N, C-alpha and C positions, 0 to 999 in steps of 0.2 A: 504494500500500500504506500502511495506517495506521501512523504512527510509533509504535513501542513505547515505553512509559514504565514505569518501575519500579512505579508505583502501580497499573498495570493487571495486575500479576502476582498469582498466588495461591501459597500454600505447597504444595509437592508432598506427596502422600500418602506414608505409610510404604511402601506396596507399590511405588510408583514409585522410592523411594530404594533399596529392596531390589533392584529390577531393575537400577538403576545400579551397585550394588555387584557384582552378578552379572556384568555385562559388564566392569567394571573388572578383576575378578579374572581373567577369561578373557584380557583383553588382557595383563595382567602375566605370566600363565603362558605365553602364546604368545610374547611378546616375549623372555622369558627363554630359551626354546628357540631362538629365532632368534639371539640373542646368542651362546649357547653353540655354535651351529652355524657361527659365524664372521661373522654379519651384525651387526657391532657397532653400526651406526647405529640399531638398534632401542632402544638404551639411552636415546635421546631420548624415545621414547614411555613408557618405564618411569619416567623422572623426572616426566613430565607426569602420569601416573596416580598416582604416589606423592604428588605435591603435591595432586591433586584429592581423594584420600581420607584423607590424613594431616595435611596442614598448612594447607590452604586454609580460610579463614573468610570469611563473607559477612555484611554488615550488612543486616538486614531492617528496613524502615521501620515506623513505628508503625502505619500503616493496614493493613499486611500481616499483622500479628500480633495486637496487642491495644492497646487505648486506655490500658492501665495503665502501660506503660513507653515509653521513648523508642525507642532502638535496641536490637535484640536480636541478639547474635552467635550465628550458627548454627555448631555444631561441625562440623569436617570430617566427610565422609560416614561413614567407618568408626566414628568415635567418637559421632556422632549416633545411628547404629543400635545401637551398643553400649548406649547409654542407653535407647533405645526398646524394644529387645528384652529387655534385662535380663541380658545375659551380660557379665561383667567380663573384659576381654581382658588377661591377665597374661603376662609373659614372664620368663625367668630369665637373668641375666647375671652376669659377674664384673666388679666395679667396679675395673678395673685402675688407672685414674688416681686414683681416690679412695684406693686402697690405697698407691700409690706415694708420694704426697705430698699430703695433704689441703689443706695450707696453701700449696702452692707457687704462685708467680706465673710460673713457667716462664721465669725470667730466663736469658738466654744459650742458651736451647734453640731451635734453628732448626727442627727437624722431629722429631716423635715420632709413631709409629704402631704401635699394638699391635692385632693382629687381634682384633676383639671376639668374645668367646665368649658368644653369646646364642642362645636357642631358645625355643619356645613350651611346652617341658616341661623339667623339671629333669634335667640330665645329670650334674651333679656336686654334691657337698655345698657347694662353695665358691660356687655361684651364689646370687645374691640374687633374691628375687621383687620385681617392679615392674610397674606398669601400663604398657601399651605407649605411651600418650601421654606419660607421664613419662620413659620411656626415651629418647624422641626428643631430649630436652634434655641427655642425659648426654654428657660429653666422649668423643670417639672418636679424636681426633688433635689434635696441637699443631703450629701453623705460626707461626714467628717470634714465639714467646712468647705466642701467642693460642690459647686452647682453642676447638675447633670441634666442633659436634654434628651429628647427623643432620638435624635440622630446618633448620639453616643451609645445609647442603650441598644438600638437596632444593630449598629455596626459591631459592637462588642459581643453581643449574644450570638448573632448569626455567624460571626467569624471564629468564635471560640467553642460554641456549644452545638454546632451541627447545622445551623440554617444554611450556611454556605461552606463552612469548613469545620473539621474537628481538630482542635489544637491540643497538644500534650501539655501545654502550659496555660494557666489561667491567671489573669490579673487578680490580685487579692480582693480588690473592690467588687469584682463580679461574684466571687465566692461569697463574700459577706452579704451582698444585696440579695443573692439567691436564697440565702438562709432566712431572710425575713419573709414570713409566710402570711398569707391571707386565705383562710379556708383551705389550708394544706397545699397551697400553690404559691410560688414566688409572687410577692405583692405586685410587681410590675406587670404581671399578666393582666391585671384588671384594667389598667388604662391602655395597655397595648391592644386589647380587644375593642376598647372604645375607639382607638385610633383606626383600627381595621374598618369599623363601621363607617367612619367618616371618609376614609380613603376609597372604599368601594363606591360610596355614593358620588364622590368626586370623579372617579373613573367612569361611572355610568354617564355622567354629564358629557364626557368626551365621546363615548361610544354613541350616544344619542345623536350627536352632531353628524356622524357619518352613517348611521344605521336607520334612524327613524325615516320612514318613507310612506308616501301615499300615492296610489295610481288611480286615475280616472280613465275609463275606457268606454267609448261609445261606439256601437257597431250595429249593423243590421245584417241578418243572414237570410238567404233565400229559402232554404229548406234543410232538413237533416236526413242523412242516411243513417243506417243502424250503427255506424262506426263512431267512435269518439273523435271530436274535431279540436285541433289546437287553434283556438281563437287568437291567442297572443302568447308569444314565447320570447322572454328576455333573458339573455345570458351573457356572462363575461368569460371569454375564452381563457383568461389568465388564472381563473380559480373556479370554485364550485358554484358561485352565485348564479341563481336562476329563479325566475318567477314565471310560472305557466298558468294560463287560464284555459281550461279544457271544458268542452261541453258535448252533450248529446241532446236528444229531443226531450229529455226529462230531468236533466240534472247538470250542475256545474261541479267541476273539480278544480280547486285552487292548490297549486303545489309551490311552496316557497322553500328554497334551499339557500342557506347562507354561505358566507365566505369560507367557512371551515367544514362544510358538508352536512350540518344539521338540517333536517328536513321536517316541514310541517305540512300535512295534507288536510284540506277541508272539503268535505263532501256536502253538497246542498241539493236536496230534492226540490227542484223548482223548474218549471217549464221555461225554455228560452223562446221568447216570442219571435216569430218570423215576420219579415216584411214591415218591421217597425223598429224604432230606436230601443236598444237595450243599453242601459247606463249602469256600469259597474264601478264601484269604488272599493279598493282593498288597501288596508294600512297595517303597518307594523310599528309598534311603539315599545321601546325598552323601558320598563318601570323601575321605580326606586328600589323595589325588592328584588331586582335582577331577574325578572321574568319578562316575557314578551306578551303583549296583548295584540291579537289580530282581529280586526273588524272587517266585515264584508257587508257592503250596501249594494242592493240591487234595485234600480229604479227608485232611489230615494229612501228605501226602507232598510233598517238594520236587520240583516238576516242571520248573521253569525257573530258572536263575540267569544273568542277563544283565548285562553291563557296557555302559554307553552314555556319551555326552556328559553333563555334569551337567544333570539335569532340575530346574528350579526349580518344583516343585509347591507346593501350599499345604495346610497342615494346619488352616487356619481355614475352616470350612464354614458360618458363620453367614449368609452371603449367597449360598450356592449353591442351585441347583435340583437336587433329588434325584429322579430318575425311576426307577420300576421298570416293567419290561415295556413300555417305550416309550423312544424317543429324543427328544432335544431338538428334532429336526426334525419332531416329531409323527408319526413312523413307528410306527404301532401294530402289535402282534403279534396273531397268531391263537390262540396257545396261552394256557392259563390258568397263572398263576404264583402260588405261595404263598411269601411272604417271611417267614422266621422271625426273622432278626436282621440288623442292620447295625451294625458297630462301627468307629468311625473314630478312630484313635490319632494323636497328634502326636509319635510316635517309632516306631522300628522295634523290635518285640518281640524279646527274647532267644529263642533257639531253644527252650530248655527251657520257657519260659513259653508259647510258642505251642503246643507239643505238649501241654502240660498242659491248656491251655484247650480244645483240640480234643477231648481225651479226655472232658472234662466236657460240652462242647456236644453231642456226638453221643449222650450218654446221656439228655439232657433230653427230656421229652415236650412237644412244642410244641402245647399246647392252644389257645393264642392265636396266630394267624397272620393275616397280611394277604393275603386272597385277591383276586387281581387278574384279573378276567375280561376277556380280550382286550387291554385297555389301561388305563393309569392315569396320572393327572397328578401334579403335585407333591404329595409326601406331607405330610400335616397333622401337625405335631409335637405338637399338643395332645391327640391320642388316645393310648391306652395299649395298643393291640392288638399292638404289635410292639416287640421289644427293640431300640431304636436309640439310640445315644449317641455322643458324641465325648469324648476325654480330652485 
């Protein structure tokens, strides 16, 4: 096997980094449930993931990035994506140690711990707003006259006790702090789990910016044969992402496959009207509890509301294949399809907006439509025959 060298590497794409964050948040969420269920050893994985996305930095050599600089420090995963996506991650906290004694050197203080009151939304007027990466450097406890912050705890525990490395030597401070127990576990586990909850919610805010999506699709079909017909098939050839709307004379099938291959299928027993407008809206929203809510509207009515594992879809369609009346496997249909509009949003529409839009769309006279006889390939965006756009 060829020996790997740093100079042989290439920088990961943003989509790869987003997938890494998606998996990291799922690990943090699952491990928190395990710890709360009594399997405390999963705290090791939690420390490792916190280090990976919050505090770990990597030096990238000149030839990997640009000739203009020497070494470039890559921000930890969560904060790198914060910059790339353009969502500022803020939290709110009460600066207890700053309020107690701003100029104190903690002389004669052996141990001090105040349960940190922080959240990703403002809970009290006393809380101060701060960026998450800056909060990691704020004092959360004092041990033998030394102030200690989240960053130091995460790095020391993960690098010495198995989150990232197992070290044969331990700083005496880590041993001493680990021996202070709350409910038979190291006391710092309590506020580490609180930090995990805030970090997961902040990470979800980033995923929502790239994954929340809503599609409006208006079409008319001449008739149905007994076979299932691919009315719409959207896919990205670079990954697993695919959204398919399939129909026959008595039902719809909605298939959503996300960037990592998770698939959700929705079956709806409802006749598809022929020779008139059929208006479909389907949306995916990642929730604060790290699940996805999928809504399906047909002709203005909510037909399906389904919760699933978090689906990491994509609201960026610049590299997607968009097929009407045909699947990406080249499965052609025998029915004629008239496409009136396709609207692709990078957010989930408020209910009142969706209903208002439908009331307008159904009143329009579609003089310009894309008539697809039997089958059709990738749509040419340079034409103006069809109302198609993304927001």
